[in-house]
C-alpha positions in Angstrom: -20.5 -25.0 -41.1 -19.7 -21.3 -40.7 -16.4 -20.2 -42.0 -14.3 -18.1 -39.6 -13.2 -15.0 -41.5 -10.4 -13.9 -39.0 -8.1 -15.2 -36.3 -9.3 -14.6 -32.7 -9.5 -15.6 -29.1 -12.6 -17.4 -27.8 -14.2 -15.3 -25.0 -17.5 -17.2 -24.7 -18.3 -20.7 -26.0 -20.9 -23.5 -25.8 -19.6 -26.9 -26.9 -17.7 -25.4 -29.7 -16.0 -27.8 -32.2 -13.9 -26.6 -35.1 -12.8 -28.3 -38.3 -9.2 -27.2 -38.8 -8.4 -29.6 -41.6 -7.9 -26.7 -44.1 -4.9 -25.6 -42.1 -3.6 -28.8 -40.4 -4.8 -31.6 -42.7 -6.3 -33.4 -39.6 -9.8 -34.5 -40.2 -10.7 -34.7 -36.5 -12.8 -31.9 -35.0 -11.1 -29.8 -32.3 -13.0 -28.9 -29.2 -12.4 -25.3 -28.2 -12.8 -23.9 -24.7 -11.7 -20.9 -22.7 -9.5 -22.9 -20.4 -7.8 -25.4 -22.8 -7.6 -24.1 -26.4 -9.1 -20.6 -27.0 -7.4 -19.8 -30.3 -9.7 -19.7 -33.4 -8.1 -19.5 -36.8 -9.4 -18.0 -40.0 -10.3 -20.4 -42.8 -11.6 -23.0 -40.3 -15.2 -24.1 -40.0 -17.5 -24.3 -37.0 -19.0 -27.8 -36.9 -20.9 -27.7 -33.6 -21.8 -25.3 -30.9 -21.5 -21.5 -30.7 -19.2 -18.9 -29.4 -17.9 -15.4 -29.4 -14.4 -14.3 -30.1 -12.2 -11.2 -30.0 -10.6 -10.7 -33.4 -6.8 -10.5 -33.3 -5.8 -10.7 -37.0 -7.4 -10.3 -40.4 -6.3 -10.5 -44.0 -2.6 -11.1 -44.6 -1.9 -10.9 -40.9 -4.0 -13.9 -40.1 -2.6 -17.5 -40.1 -4.3 -18.2 -43.5 -2.9 -14.9 -44.9 0.6 -15.7 -43.7 0.4 -19.2 -45.3 -0.8 -17.7 -48.6 1.9 -15.0 -48.5 4.6 -17.6 -47.9 3.3 -19.7 -50.8 3.1 -16.7 -53.0 6.6 -15.7 -52.1 7.9 -19.1 -53.1 6.2 -18.9 -56.5 7.6 -15.4 -57.1 11.1 -16.6 -56.3 10.8 -19.4 -58.8 9.5 -17.0 -61.5 12.5 -14.7 -60.9 14.9 -17.6 -61.3 13.4 -18.6 -64.6 13.5 -15.0 -65.9 17.2 -14.6 -64.8 18.1 -17.9 -66.6 16.7 -16.7 -70.0 
């Protein structure tokens, strides 16, 4: 159940299965391998296996950070519209 803190590319793995439901909404675990699907995303949980990754993005540059930024930008736009209307 370890939480991945950053985006990265899998460089070594042993029967690694990830719960990506926090990003995709899909409850199925995703099997990650070097050949097929090496991308690991922040905010997801390791459910089985082990692995090593090279970190490619952290904070607001990660997939989770981009989503939160977009959600925050949408809220800010709504607040600006309300303030302009008063």
